[in-house]
N, C-alpha and C positions, 0 to 999 in steps of 0.2 A: 454804129454805136449799138443798135438793137441786136445785131448779130453777135457782138461781143458779149452782151448780157446773156443772150440765149445760150451761147457756148459755155459761159461760166455756170449757168443754170443746169445745163445738161451734165457738165463735169461734177457739179455738186450732187445732183440726183444720182448719178452712177456711183459716186463715192459712198453715198448713203445707202444705196442698195447693196453694195459690196459689204459694207459694215454690217448691215442687217443679215445678210447670208452668213457671214462669219460668226455673228452672235448666235444665230440659229444652230450652226454646227457645234459651237461650244456648249450651248445649252443641251443639245442632244448627247454630247460626250459626257457631260456632267450627269445627266439622267441615267446613262448607261452605267457609269461608275457607281452611282448611288444604288441603282437596281442590283448590280453585282454584289455590292456590299450588303444589301438587305438580304439577298439570297444566301450569301455566305453566313450571315448572322443566323438565319433560319436554320441552315444546315448544321451549324455548330450547336445551336440550341437543341436540335433534334438528337444529335450525337451525344451531347452532354447529358440529356435526359436518359438516353439509353445506357450510357456509361454509369450514371448514378444508380440506375435500377440494377444493373449487373453487379456493381460494387456493393450495393446494399445486400443483394442476395449472397454474394461471396462472403461478406463480413458476417452476415447472420449464420451462414453455414459453418464458417470457421468457429464462431463463438459457440454455437451449439455443439460442435464436435469437440472443441477444447473443454467445454463444460462437462461433457459426458466422460472425457478422458480424466479430468480432474476428480470426478466422483469416484472413479476406480482406483485412485492412488491413495496410499496411506499418507497422513500428515508427516512431515519431516521433523526430526528432532533438531532443535535449534543449535545444540552444541555440535552435532554431527555435521551440519551444514557449515558452520564456522570452521570446523577442523578441516573439512574437505577443501574449502576455499584457500585456507592458509597453506595446506600441503601443496596445492596446485601452484600457488604463487612461489613457494620455496623451490619447487621443482623447476619452474620456469627460470628463476634466477640462477640456479645451478647450471642449467644448460647454457644460458647466456655467458656465464663466467667461463665455461669450458670451451666456448667458441662455437657451439652448436646453435642451430636456429630453433626457436620455441615451437 
């Protein structure tokens, strides 16, 4: 009778020890995944910041360049602009009607 109880006790202890080891492994895996995700977030944030600063530089460069280009241009006559866009649309329609590509 005592031997049976002792055997059951040993089985129970072994089972609990195995469950503990399995849980430790799962916790370690979750920590690894979480650490990888945090590292990825940090890397993305670093790259994002770098991209933003490059983008801001490029945008400001383009804006300053286009501003200086616009200063050198004469203002357009509104009627000439309207006439040019109408002529372009008519030309495109003629080409399409003749079977050509625009």
